[in-house]
PAFI-348946 format. One record per residue (C-alpha): residue in one letter; x, z, y. Coordinates in Angstrom, 1 decimal, decimal comma. Example, Ala and Ser with C-alpha at 12.3 -4.5 7.8 and 13.67 -1.06 7.14 Angstrom:
2
+---------+--------+--------+--------+
| residuo |     px |     pz |     py |
+---------+--------+--------+--------+
|       A |   12,3 |    7,8 |   -4,5 |
|       S |   13,7 |    7,1 |   -1,1 |
+---------+--------+--------+--------+
***
This chain:
409
+---------+--------+--------+--------+
| residuo |     px |     pz |     py |
+---------+--------+--------+--------+
|       M |   11,8 |    5,6 |  -19,3 |
|       A |   13,3 |    8,9 |  -18,0 |
|       H |   11,0 |   11,4 |  -16,7 |
|       P |    9,0 |   10,4 |  -13,5 |
|       I |    8,7 |   13,9 |  -12,1 |
|       R |   11,1 |   14,4 |   -9,2 |
|       P |    8,5 |   15,0 |   -6,4 |
|       L |    6,9 |   17,7 |   -8,5 |
|       F |    9,9 |   20,0 |   -8,1 |
|       G |   10,7 |   19,6 |   -4,4 |
|       R |   13,8 |   21,5 |   -3,4 |
|       A |   13,8 |   23,4 |   -6,7 |
|       W |   14,8 |   20,3 |   -8,5 |
|       R |   18,4 |   20,5 |   -7,5 |
|       Y |   18,8 |   23,5 |   -9,6 |
|       L |   17,2 |   21,9 |  -12,6 |
|       G |   19,3 |   18,7 |  -13,1 |
|       F |   16,4 |   16,3 |  -13,8 |
|       P |   14,0 |   13,7 |  -12,1 |
|       R |   10,6 |   13,5 |  -10,2 |
|       T |    7,0 |   11,8 |  -10,0 |
|       H |    4,7 |    9,5 |   -8,0 |
|       S |    1,3 |    7,5 |   -8,5 |
|       L |   -1,4 |    5,1 |   -7,2 |
|       P |   -2,8 |    3,5 |   -3,9 |
|       P |   -6,4 |    4,1 |   -3,0 |
|       N |   -8,6 |    2,4 |   -5,6 |
|       T |  -12,4 |    2,9 |   -5,9 |
|       A |  -12,3 |    1,6 |   -9,4 |
|       L |  -10,3 |    4,7 |  -10,5 |
|       A |  -13,2 |    7,0 |   -9,5 |
|       Q |  -15,6 |    4,8 |  -11,5 |
|       A |  -13,3 |    4,7 |  -14,5 |
|       S |  -12,1 |    8,3 |  -14,5 |
|       E |  -15,3 |    9,8 |  -16,0 |
|       P |  -14,8 |    8,3 |  -19,5 |
|       T |  -11,2 |    9,1 |  -19,2 |
|       R |  -11,8 |   12,7 |  -18,2 |
|       R |  -14,1 |   13,4 |  -21,1 |
|       S |  -12,0 |   13,4 |  -24,3 |
|       L |   -9,9 |   10,3 |  -24,5 |
|       V |   -9,2 |   11,4 |  -28,0 |
|       D |  -12,9 |   11,3 |  -28,9 |
|       T |  -13,2 |    7,8 |  -27,4 |
|       A |  -10,1 |    6,7 |  -29,4 |
|       A |  -11,5 |    8,1 |  -32,6 |
|       S |  -15,0 |    6,8 |  -32,3 |
|       R |  -14,5 |    4,4 |  -35,2 |
|       S |  -15,2 |    5,2 |  -38,8 |
|       T |  -13,6 |    8,3 |  -40,3 |
|       G |  -11,9 |    9,2 |  -43,5 |
|       S |   -9,3 |    6,6 |  -44,2 |
|       G |   -7,0 |    4,0 |  -42,7 |
|       T |   -4,1 |    4,4 |  -40,3 |
|       G |   -3,8 |    6,4 |  -37,2 |
|       I |   -1,6 |    5,4 |  -34,3 |
|       L |   -0,7 |    8,2 |  -31,9 |
|       L |    0,2 |    6,9 |  -28,5 |
|       M |    2,6 |    9,2 |  -26,8 |
|       N |    3,3 |    9,4 |  -23,1 |
|       M |    3,7 |   12,0 |  -20,3 |
|       G |    0,1 |   11,6 |  -19,0 |
|       G |   -1,1 |   12,5 |  -15,6 |
|       P |   -3,9 |   14,5 |  -13,9 |
|       T |   -7,1 |   12,5 |  -13,8 |
|       T |   -8,5 |   14,7 |  -11,0 |
|       L |   -7,0 |   16,8 |   -8,3 |
|       D |   -8,3 |   19,9 |  -10,1 |
|       E |   -6,0 |   19,1 |  -13,1 |
|       V |   -2,8 |   18,9 |  -11,0 |
|       H |   -1,8 |   22,6 |  -11,5 |
|       S |   -2,2 |   22,6 |  -15,3 |
|       F |   -0,2 |   19,3 |  -15,4 |
|       L |    2,6 |   20,9 |  -13,4 |
|       Y |    2,5 |   24,1 |  -15,5 |
|       R |    3,0 |   22,3 |  -18,7 |
|       L |    5,8 |   20,2 |  -17,3 |
|       F |    7,8 |   23,2 |  -16,0 |
|       M |    7,3 |   25,0 |  -19,2 |
|       D |    8,8 |   22,1 |  -21,3 |
|       R |   12,1 |   23,5 |  -22,5 |
|       D |   13,0 |   20,1 |  -24,1 |
|       L |   13,0 |   18,7 |  -20,5 |
|       M |   14,7 |   21,6 |  -18,8 |
|       Q |   15,8 |   25,1 |  -19,6 |
|       L |   15,3 |   27,6 |  -16,8 |
|       P |   16,3 |   31,3 |  -16,6 |
|       F |   13,2 |   33,4 |  -17,1 |
|       Q |   11,2 |   30,2 |  -17,6 |
|       S |    8,0 |   32,0 |  -18,6 |
|       V |    8,0 |   33,6 |  -15,1 |
|       L |    9,7 |   30,9 |  -13,0 |
|       A |    7,8 |   27,9 |  -14,3 |
|       P |    4,3 |   29,2 |  -13,3 |
|       W |    5,7 |   30,2 |   -9,9 |
|       I |    7,2 |   26,7 |   -9,2 |
|       A |    4,0 |   25,1 |  -10,4 |
|       K |    1,8 |   27,2 |   -8,1 |
|       R |    4,1 |   26,4 |   -5,1 |
|       R |    4,2 |   22,7 |   -5,8 |
|       T |    0,5 |   22,2 |   -6,5 |
|       P |   -0,7 |   21,7 |   -2,9 |
|       S |    1,9 |   19,0 |   -2,0 |
|       I |    1,4 |   17,2 |   -5,3 |
|       I |   -2,4 |   17,3 |   -4,8 |
|       Q |   -1,8 |   15,6 |   -1,5 |
|       Q |    0,2 |   12,8 |   -3,2 |
|       Y |   -2,5 |   12,2 |   -5,8 |
|       A |   -5,1 |   12,2 |   -3,0 |
|       E |   -3,2 |    9,4 |   -1,3 |
|       I |   -3,4 |    7,3 |   -4,4 |
|       G |   -7,0 |    7,7 |   -5,2 |
|       G |   -7,5 |   11,2 |   -6,4 |
|       G |   -5,8 |   11,0 |   -9,9 |
|       S |   -3,6 |    9,1 |  -12,2 |
|       P |   -4,9 |    6,0 |  -14,0 |
|       I |   -2,5 |    6,4 |  -16,9 |
|       G |   -5,2 |    7,7 |  -19,2 |
|       R |   -7,5 |    4,9 |  -18,5 |
|       W |   -4,8 |    2,3 |  -19,1 |
|       T |   -3,6 |    3,9 |  -22,3 |
|       A |   -7,1 |    4,0 |  -23,7 |
|       Q |   -7,6 |    0,3 |  -22,8 |
|       Q |   -4,3 |   -0,6 |  -24,4 |
|       G |   -5,1 |    1,4 |  -27,5 |
|       E |   -8,5 |   -0,1 |  -28,0 |
|       G |   -7,1 |   -3,6 |  -27,7 |
|       M |   -4,2 |   -2,8 |  -30,1 |
|       V |   -6,3 |   -1,5 |  -32,9 |
|       E |   -8,7 |   -4,5 |  -32,7 |
|       I |   -5,8 |   -6,8 |  -33,2 |
|       L |   -4,3 |   -4,7 |  -35,9 |
|       D |   -7,5 |   -4,7 |  -38,0 |
|       K |   -7,2 |   -8,5 |  -38,0 |
|       I |   -3,5 |   -9,0 |  -38,6 |
|       S |   -2,9 |   -6,1 |  -40,9 |
|       P |   -6,1 |   -5,7 |  -43,0 |
|       E |   -4,2 |   -3,9 |  -45,8 |
|       T |   -3,6 |   -0,9 |  -43,5 |
|       A |   -7,0 |   -1,0 |  -41,8 |
|       P |   -9,1 |    0,5 |  -40,3 |
|       H |   -6,7 |    1,5 |  -37,5 |
|       K |   -7,6 |    4,2 |  -35,1 |
|       Y |   -5,7 |    5,1 |  -31,9 |
|       Y |   -5,2 |    8,6 |  -30,6 |
|       I |   -3,6 |    9,7 |  -27,3 |
|       A |   -1,1 |   12,5 |  -27,1 |
|       F |    0,0 |   13,2 |  -23,5 |
|       R |    2,9 |   15,7 |  -23,0 |
|       Y |    1,6 |   17,3 |  -19,8 |
|       A |   -2,1 |   16,3 |  -19,4 |
|       N |   -5,2 |   16,1 |  -21,5 |
|       P |   -5,5 |   15,0 |  -24,2 |
|       V |   -2,4 |   17,0 |  -25,2 |
|       T |   -0,7 |   16,7 |  -28,6 |
|       E |   -2,6 |   19,7 |  -30,1 |
|       T |   -5,9 |   18,1 |  -29,2 |
|       A |   -5,0 |   14,8 |  -30,7 |
|       L |   -3,9 |   16,4 |  -34,0 |
|       A |   -7,1 |   18,3 |  -34,2 |
|       Q |   -9,1 |   15,0 |  -33,9 |
|       I |   -6,8 |   13,4 |  -36,6 |
|       K |   -7,6 |   16,3 |  -38,9 |
|       R |  -11,4 |   16,0 |  -38,3 |
|       D |  -11,2 |   12,3 |  -39,0 |
|       N |   -9,3 |   13,0 |  -42,3 |
|       I |   -6,6 |   10,5 |  -41,5 |
|       K |   -3,6 |   10,9 |  -43,8 |
|       R |   -1,2 |    8,3 |  -42,5 |
|       V |   -0,2 |    8,3 |  -38,8 |
|       V |    2,4 |    6,4 |  -36,8 |
|       A |    3,8 |    8,2 |  -33,8 |
|       F |    4,2 |    5,4 |  -31,3 |
|       T |    6,1 |    6,1 |  -28,1 |
|       Q |    4,9 |    4,3 |  -24,9 |
|       Y |    8,3 |    4,6 |  -23,4 |
|       P |    9,9 |    1,4 |  -24,6 |
|       Q |   13,4 |    2,8 |  -23,9 |
|       H |   14,3 |    6,0 |  -25,6 |
|       S |   15,4 |    9,1 |  -23,6 |
|       C |   15,7 |   12,6 |  -24,9 |
|       S |   13,7 |   13,8 |  -21,8 |
|       T |   10,7 |   11,6 |  -22,6 |
|       T |   10,2 |   10,3 |  -26,2 |
|       G |   12,5 |   13,1 |  -27,4 |
|       S |   10,4 |   15,8 |  -25,8 |
|       S |    7,1 |   14,2 |  -27,1 |
|       L |    8,4 |   14,1 |  -30,7 |
|       N |    9,7 |   17,6 |  -30,6 |
|       E |    6,3 |   18,8 |  -29,4 |
|       L |    4,6 |   16,7 |  -32,1 |
|       Y |    6,8 |   18,4 |  -34,7 |
|       R |    5,9 |   21,9 |  -33,4 |
|       Q |    2,2 |   21,2 |  -33,2 |
|       Q |    1,9 |   19,6 |  -36,6 |
|       Q |    3,7 |   22,6 |  -38,2 |
|       Q |    0,8 |   24,7 |  -37,0 |
|       S |   -2,1 |   22,2 |  -37,6 |
|       D |   -0,9 |   20,8 |  -40,9 |
|       P |    1,1 |   23,5 |  -42,7 |
|       N |    0,5 |   21,9 |  -46,1 |
|       R |    1,8 |   18,5 |  -44,9 |
|       E |   -1,3 |   16,5 |  -45,8 |
|       I |   -0,5 |   13,9 |  -43,2 |
|       T |    2,4 |   11,4 |  -43,6 |
|       W |    4,2 |   10,5 |  -40,5 |
|       S |    6,4 |    7,7 |  -39,3 |
|       V |    7,9 |    7,1 |  -35,9 |
|       I |    8,3 |    4,1 |  -33,5 |
|       D |   10,8 |    5,7 |  -31,2 |
|       R |   11,9 |    2,7 |  -29,1 |
|       W |   11,3 |   -1,0 |  -28,6 |
|       P |   13,2 |   -2,2 |  -25,5 |
|       T |   13,8 |   -5,8 |  -26,5 |
|       H |   10,7 |   -6,7 |  -28,5 |
|       I |    9,9 |  -10,3 |  -27,6 |
|       G |    6,3 |   -9,5 |  -26,7 |
|       L |    7,3 |   -6,8 |  -24,3 |
|       V |    9,9 |   -9,1 |  -22,8 |
|       K |    7,3 |  -11,9 |  -22,4 |
|       A |    4,8 |   -9,5 |  -20,8 |
|       F |    7,3 |   -8,4 |  -18,2 |
|       A |    8,3 |  -12,1 |  -17,6 |
|       E |    4,7 |  -13,1 |  -17,0 |
|       R |    4,2 |  -10,4 |  -14,4 |
|       I |    7,4 |  -11,4 |  -12,6 |
|       R |    6,5 |  -15,1 |  -12,6 |
|       A |    3,1 |  -14,3 |  -11,2 |
|       K |    4,7 |  -12,5 |   -8,3 |
|       L |    7,3 |  -15,1 |   -7,7 |
|       D |    4,6 |  -17,7 |   -7,5 |
|       E |    3,2 |  -16,0 |   -4,4 |
|       Y |    6,2 |  -17,1 |   -2,4 |
|       S |    6,6 |  -20,5 |   -0,8 |
|       P |    9,1 |  -22,7 |   -2,7 |
|       E |   11,7 |  -22,1 |    0,0 |
|       D |   11,4 |  -18,3 |   -0,2 |
|       R |   11,0 |  -18,1 |   -3,9 |
|       K |   14,4 |  -19,6 |   -4,7 |
|       D |   16,2 |  -16,8 |   -2,7 |
|       A |   14,0 |  -13,9 |   -3,8 |
|       V |   16,0 |  -11,0 |   -5,4 |
|       I |   14,5 |   -9,3 |   -8,5 |
|       L |   15,1 |   -5,5 |   -8,5 |
|       F |   14,4 |   -3,9 |  -11,9 |
|       S |   13,7 |   -0,3 |  -11,1 |
|       A |   13,8 |    2,5 |  -13,6 |
|       H |   13,7 |    6,2 |  -13,3 |
|       S |   17,2 |    7,6 |  -12,9 |
|       L |   18,9 |   10,3 |  -15,0 |
|       P |   21,5 |   12,9 |  -14,0 |
|       M |   25,0 |   11,8 |  -15,3 |
|       S |   25,2 |   15,1 |  -17,1 |
|       V |   22,4 |   13,9 |  -19,4 |
|       V |   23,9 |   10,4 |  -19,7 |
|       N |   27,3 |   11,8 |  -20,6 |
|       R |   25,7 |   13,7 |  -23,5 |
|       G |   25,0 |   10,3 |  -25,0 |
|       D |   21,4 |    9,5 |  -24,0 |
|       T |   20,8 |    5,9 |  -24,9 |
|       Y |   18,3 |    5,3 |  -22,1 |
|       P |   20,6 |    3,5 |  -19,6 |
|       N |   21,8 |    1,0 |  -22,2 |
|       E |   18,3 |    0,3 |  -23,4 |
|       V |   16,8 |   -0,2 |  -19,9 |
|       A |   19,7 |   -2,7 |  -19,2 |
|       A |   18,9 |   -4,5 |  -22,4 |
|       T |   15,3 |   -4,9 |  -21,4 |
|       A |   16,2 |   -6,3 |  -18,0 |
|       E |   18,7 |   -8,7 |  -19,5 |
|       A |   16,2 |   -9,9 |  -22,1 |
|       V |   13,6 |  -10,5 |  -19,4 |
|       M |   16,0 |  -12,5 |  -17,2 |
|       K |   17,0 |  -14,6 |  -20,2 |
|       E |   13,3 |  -15,3 |  -20,8 |
|       L |   13,0 |  -16,3 |  -17,2 |
|       N |   16,1 |  -18,6 |  -17,6 |
|       Y |   17,9 |  -16,5 |  -15,0 |
|       C |   15,7 |  -18,1 |  -12,3 |
|       N |   16,7 |  -15,7 |   -9,5 |
|       P |   19,5 |  -13,2 |   -8,6 |
|       Y |   18,7 |   -9,7 |  -10,0 |
|       R |   20,0 |   -6,2 |  -10,2 |
|       L |   19,1 |   -3,0 |  -12,1 |
|       V |   18,5 |   -0,1 |   -9,8 |
|       W |   17,4 |    3,5 |  -10,3 |
|       Q |   14,8 |    5,4 |   -8,5 |
|       S |   13,9 |    9,1 |   -7,9 |
|       K |   17,4 |   10,6 |   -7,7 |
|       V |   17,4 |   14,0 |   -6,0 |
|       G |   20,0 |   16,7 |   -5,2 |
|       P |   23,7 |   16,6 |   -4,8 |
|       L |   24,8 |   16,0 |   -8,4 |
|       P |   25,8 |   12,6 |   -9,7 |
|       W |   22,9 |   10,4 |  -11,0 |
|       L |   22,7 |    6,8 |  -12,3 |
|       G |   23,0 |    4,3 |   -9,5 |
|       P |   22,6 |    2,3 |   -7,4 |
|       Q |   19,5 |    4,0 |   -6,0 |
|       T |   16,5 |    1,8 |   -5,5 |
|       E |   16,0 |    2,8 |   -1,9 |
|       Q |   19,7 |    2,3 |   -1,1 |
|       A |   19,6 |   -1,1 |   -2,8 |
|       I |   16,7 |   -2,1 |   -0,6 |
|       R |   18,5 |   -1,0 |    2,5 |
|       G |   21,7 |   -2,7 |    1,5 |
|       L |   20,0 |   -6,0 |    0,7 |
|       A |   18,0 |   -5,9 |    3,9 |
|       E |   21,1 |   -5,3 |    6,0 |
|       R |   22,6 |   -8,4 |    4,4 |
|       G |   19,6 |  -10,5 |    5,5 |
|       H |   17,5 |  -10,6 |    2,3 |
|       K |   13,8 |  -10,9 |    3,2 |
|       N |   12,3 |  -11,5 |   -0,2 |
|       L |   12,5 |   -8,7 |   -2,8 |
|       V |   10,5 |   -8,2 |   -6,0 |
|       L |   10,5 |   -4,7 |   -7,5 |
|       V |    9,8 |   -4,6 |  -11,2 |
|       P |    8,9 |   -1,2 |  -12,9 |
|       I |   10,9 |   -2,1 |  -16,0 |
|       A |   10,6 |    1,3 |  -17,8 |
|       F |    6,9 |    1,8 |  -17,3 |
|       T |    4,1 |    0,2 |  -19,3 |
|       S |    1,2 |    1,3 |  -17,0 |
|       D |    0,6 |    2,3 |  -13,5 |
|       H |    1,0 |    5,9 |  -12,6 |
|       I |    2,4 |    8,0 |   -9,7 |
|       E |    5,9 |    6,4 |   -9,7 |
|       T |    4,7 |    2,9 |   -9,4 |
|       L |    1,8 |    3,4 |   -7,1 |
|       Y |    3,2 |    6,0 |   -4,8 |
|       E |    7,0 |    5,7 |   -4,9 |
|       L |    7,4 |    2,0 |   -5,3 |
|       D |    4,3 |    0,8 |   -3,4 |
|       L |    4,0 |    3,4 |   -0,6 |
|       E |    7,4 |    4,9 |   -0,1 |
|       Y |    9,7 |    2,0 |   -0,8 |
|       G |    7,1 |   -0,4 |    0,6 |
|       Q |    7,3 |    1,4 |    3,9 |
|       V |   11,1 |    1,4 |    3,8 |
|       A |   11,2 |   -2,3 |    3,3 |
|       K |    8,7 |   -2,9 |    6,1 |
|       D |   10,7 |   -0,7 |    8,5 |
|       L |   13,8 |   -2,8 |    7,7 |
|       G |   12,1 |   -6,1 |    8,3 |
|       V |   11,8 |   -7,2 |    4,7 |
|       T |    8,8 |   -9,5 |    5,2 |
|       G |    8,6 |  -10,7 |    1,6 |
|       F |    8,5 |   -7,3 |   -0,2 |
|       K |    6,5 |   -7,5 |   -3,5 |
|       R |    6,0 |   -5,3 |   -6,5 |
|       A |    5,4 |   -6,9 |   -9,9 |
|       E |    2,2 |   -5,6 |  -11,5 |
|       A |    2,6 |   -3,0 |  -14,3 |
|       L |    1,8 |   -4,2 |  -17,8 |
|       N |   -1,6 |   -2,3 |  -17,8 |
|       D |   -4,2 |   -4,7 |  -19,4 |
|       S |   -1,8 |   -7,6 |  -20,1 |
|       P |   -3,0 |   -9,4 |  -23,2 |
|       T |    0,6 |  -10,3 |  -24,0 |
|       F |    1,6 |   -6,6 |  -23,9 |
|       I |   -1,3 |   -5,4 |  -26,0 |
|       Q |   -0,5 |   -8,1 |  -28,6 |
|       A |    3,1 |   -6,8 |  -28,5 |
|       M |    1,9 |   -3,3 |  -29,2 |
|       A |    0,0 |   -4,5 |  -32,3 |
|       D |    2,9 |   -6,6 |  -33,5 |
|       V |    5,3 |   -3,6 |  -33,1 |
|       V |    3,0 |   -1,4 |  -35,2 |
|       K |    2,4 |   -4,1 |  -37,9 |
|       A |    6,2 |   -4,7 |  -38,3 |
|       H |    6,8 |   -1,0 |  -38,5 |
|       L |    4,1 |   -0,4 |  -41,1 |
|       H |    5,3 |   -3,3 |  -43,3 |
|       A |    9,0 |   -2,1 |  -43,0 |
|       N |    7,9 |    1,1 |  -44,7 |
|       E |   10,6 |    3,2 |  -43,0 |
|       P |    9,8 |    6,5 |  -41,5 |
|       I |   12,2 |    6,3 |  -38,6 |
|       S |   14,7 |    3,9 |  -37,0 |
|       K |   18,4 |    4,0 |  -37,6 |
|       Q |   18,9 |    4,9 |  -34,0 |
|       Y |   16,6 |    7,9 |  -34,2 |
|       T |   18,7 |    9,3 |  -37,1 |
|       L |   21,6 |    9,8 |  -34,7 |
|       R |   21,6 |   12,7 |  -32,2 |
|       C |   23,4 |   12,4 |  -28,9 |
|       P |   27,1 |   13,2 |  -29,5 |
|       Q |   27,0 |   16,1 |  -27,1 |
|       C |   23,4 |   17,2 |  -27,8 |
|       T |   22,7 |   20,7 |  -26,8 |
|       N |   19,1 |   21,0 |  -28,2 |
|       E |   19,0 |   22,0 |  -31,8 |
|       Q |   15,3 |   21,2 |  -31,9 |
|       C |   16,2 |   17,5 |  -31,8 |
|       G |   17,9 |   17,8 |  -35,2 |
|       V |   15,0 |   19,7 |  -36,7 |
|       S |   12,5 |   17,1 |  -35,6 |
|       R |   14,6 |   14,2 |  -36,8 |
|       D |   15,0 |   15,7 |  -40,2 |
|       F |   11,3 |   16,3 |  -40,6 |
|       F |   10,3 |   12,7 |  -39,6 |
|       G |   13,2 |   11,2 |  -41,5 |
|       Q |   12,2 |   12,9 |  -44,8 |
|       Q |    8,6 |   11,6 |  -44,8 |
|       K |    7,7 |    9,8 |  -48,1 |
|       L |    5,9 |    6,6 |  -47,3 |
|       S |    3,8 |    4,6 |  -49,8 |
|       W |    1,5 |    1,6 |  -49,4 |
+---------+--------+--------+--------+
***
């Protein structure tokens, strides 16, 4: 997925050329579950035996677990030069973060007081390694670690835990199924920088799962979520329901550099519809566009408006680029677009549940890792190729490092 961060910028975004963020409706379970999440997710992930086996580093953007963490989350985000390059960034980024913090705190307050992405990632990781220990005993024991780009536990924290556990073989596993330089690319560049400091003697051997947009388990998990939502309609309404696959948009300037994200998101949507036997009409739409510059379209909100004007009353939104709930699904899709649909008289507006604790999805994660380990290749063929018009030299440095890893089993 491309970066879910548009609302974090406000008006400043138009000068940056990148997207925004959103999160979760009130949920008392979040408050109950946030305590183990707020203490070190890394420590929870690494609570198994130490000293040998395989580490799996789950990479994602993360999110503030409490309102007190919003400012540090924004600060890290605006300081990310792999995501955006601002003039005088060391001065401007803290200023923007400070100005945006109150409004973003309000957004998180509306969705329960924090992001659930850490809780879901921990649950997914635990289920994944339990399966891996059974289906791939030759690489066991498996331990998961969490490396968020902008929230705790950050990459540096995860690497410190890996060192303490004396793990020598680690798979960097992106939780963005579709690759974008602004998401997976940024996480891998940060991983390269941090491991250079934490492991100067290169005692750890790395390999990378950088994308998996059409994996059959991922496709089936999305299809299950959509079927469950379609089943909520009456037979008469179900047959006419329109499926809207919604993914975070990207500026066309990024797309035109050669970012593969749009193609991979489309591939996921097509594979899911094939799994569903093309049961309903569908479209791929793009959310969170901001500013006057061209972005991928059609925009999700405009698609809802256009379909409503043509008399469509039953719409199913599917967050096709997100593997767990966070501010974009729970705030933008549920609250913002839900209100738009209501105002337009869309009486059958529904949103497919994010993958979250889906057993099919967690099994897919384990299957992806097992296949990767047994292939014994450090990186994919796609990751070897930089965007034709890439402007970030760090991308080449990171690719070279991970591609030159010597694997042995």
